[in-house]
N, C-alpha and C positions, 0 to 999 in steps of 0.2 A: 573472959567473956567481953569485958569492956573494950579490949584491944581489937577483938574481932568485929564488934559493932562499929568502932571508929574506922577500921579498914574498909568495911563494907560501905560506910557512908562516903568515904573518900573515893571509892571505886564508882559509886553511883554518881557522885558529883563530877568526876572526870568523864564518865560516859555522857552525862548531860551536856557538858561543855563541847565534847567532840561531836555529838549529834546536832547541837546548835550551830556549830561551824559548818558541818556538812549541809544542813538545811539552808543556811545563808548562801553557801556556794551554789547550791542547786537553784535557789530562788533568783540569784543575781548572775547566773551564768552568762547571759547575753551581754550584760554590762562588763563583766570581767573579760570576756573575749574581745569586746570592743576596745578596751584599754590595752590589752595585749597586742592587738593588731596595730593600734596607734603607736605603741612603743617599738614594735618591729619596724615600722617605717621610719621612726626617728633615730634609732640606734645604729644602723649600719654605717653611717658616716662617722659617728663618734667612735665606733669600735674598729674601724678600718685600720689595718696594720700597714704602716708605711715603711718602705725600705729607705736606705740612705739616698739612693738615686732619686726616688720620688720626692723626698723631703727637699733635696737640693733643687730639683726642677721647680717645685712649688715656690721655694724661696725667691727664685729669680724669674718667675713666670711673668711678672708685670714689668720687667725691665725691657726697654727697647734696645735692640742690637743694631 
């Protein structure tokens, strides 16, 4: 019986944590989406995959021919 009560207490605690996280996500949804939008504008240059030709062209782009 003691194990059942402990298991139920853990379940209730876990559900309380999950519900608090969901509540916070709903409450701050606008701020979360603003941060996501800001990250989307910042990350494309950082995540851009360069080929060997692009890398070499950028290395010598400032040289005068």
